[in-house]
C-alpha positions as CSV (number, residue, x, y, z in Angstrom):
1,M,16.0,34.8,5.2
2,S,14.6,34.5,1.8
3,Q,12.7,32.0,0.4
4,S,13.1,29.8,-2.4
5,S,11.2,29.6,-5.4
6,E,10.5,26.3,-4.4
7,E,8.6,28.0,-1.0
8,R,7.1,30.4,-2.6
9,D,5.7,28.5,-5.1
10,I,3.7,25.5,-2.8
11,A,2.8,28.9,-0.6
12,N,1.6,30.5,-3.6
13,L,-0.1,26.4,-4.1
14,V,-1.6,27.0,-0.8
15,A,-2.9,29.6,-0.8
16,Q,-4.2,29.3,-4.1
17,R,-6.2,26.2,-2.5
18,V,-7.2,27.6,0.9
19,S,-9.0,31.0,-0.5
20,I,-10.9,28.6,-2.8
21,I,-12.9,26.6,1.1
22,D,-16.2,28.5,1.7
23,P,-16.4,30.8,4.4
24,E,-19.3,29.5,6.0
25,D,-17.4,25.4,6.0
26,P,-18.1,24.9,9.3
27,Q,-14.5,22.2,8.7
28,R,-13.0,25.3,7.0
29,E,-10.3,25.4,9.4
30,R,-9.5,21.1,9.0
31,K,-9.5,21.4,5.1
32,A,-7.6,24.9,5.1
33,F,-4.6,22.5,7.6
34,K,-5.5,19.5,5.4
35,V,-4.2,21.8,1.8
36,F,-1.5,22.5,3.4
37,L,-0.1,19.2,4.8
38,E,-1.0,17.8,1.3
39,S,1.3,20.1,-0.1
40,V,4.0,20.0,2.3
41,L,4.3,16.1,1.5
42,I,3.9,16.0,-2.8
43,S,6.6,18.5,-2.5
44,E,9.0,16.2,-0.2
45,L,7.8,13.4,-2.0
46,G,7.0,14.1,-5.4
47,D,4.6,15.2,-7.8
48,E,2.7,11.5,-9.2
49,L,1.4,10.8,-5.3
50,A,-1.1,13.9,-6.4
51,N,-2.5,11.1,-8.2
52,D,-2.4,7.8,-6.5
53,P,-6.2,8.2,-4.3
54,A,-3.5,6.2,-1.8
55,F,-2.2,9.1,-0.9
56,Y,-5.5,11.7,-0.1
57,I,-6.8,8.3,2.1
58,M,-3.4,8.5,3.7
59,V,-3.3,12.4,4.4
60,E,-6.6,11.9,6.1
61,E,-5.0,9.3,8.5
62,V,-2.0,11.1,9.5
63,Q,-3.9,14.3,10.0
64,Q,-6.4,12.1,12.6
65,Q,-3.5,10.9,14.5
66,M,-2.5,14.2,15.0
67,E,-5.6,16.1,16.0
68,A,-5.9,13.4,18.9
69,D,-2.6,15.0,20.2
70,P,-4.6,17.7,22.2
71,E,-1.0,19.8,22.1
72,L,-0.4,19.2,18.2
73,A,-3.5,20.1,17.4
74,L,-4.4,23.7,18.8
75,S,-0.8,24.3,17.0
76,M,-3.6,23.1,14.1
77,Q,-5.7,24.3,14.7
78,Q,-3.0,27.1,15.1
79,A,-1.9,26.8,11.8
80,S,-5.4,26.3,10.5
81,R,-5.9,30.2,11.1
82,I,-3.1,31.7,9.9
83,L,-3.7,30.1,6.0
84,L,-6.7,31.4,6.6
85,N,-5.6,35.2,7.6
86,N,-3.2,35.1,4.8
87,K,-5.4,34.1,1.7
88,K,-4.6,36.0,-1.1
């Protein structure tokens, strides 16, 4: 199955943003997942969200709720590691 142009654009954006996370940052995996979450939500709900400070507060709250579920937290950790290993 091939990716659409929009999917490639999102993947490239996520890869670019993840690549600038300091390798020594102890919150690196968490930040990588947050970049992914923000990018997917903006893609689905509209670019104008990027200019709304409340959006980033909401993303933080959603991520905290997701992290509170042990199984979901493990999946998020695995996704973060994939994101960090696939950076360009």
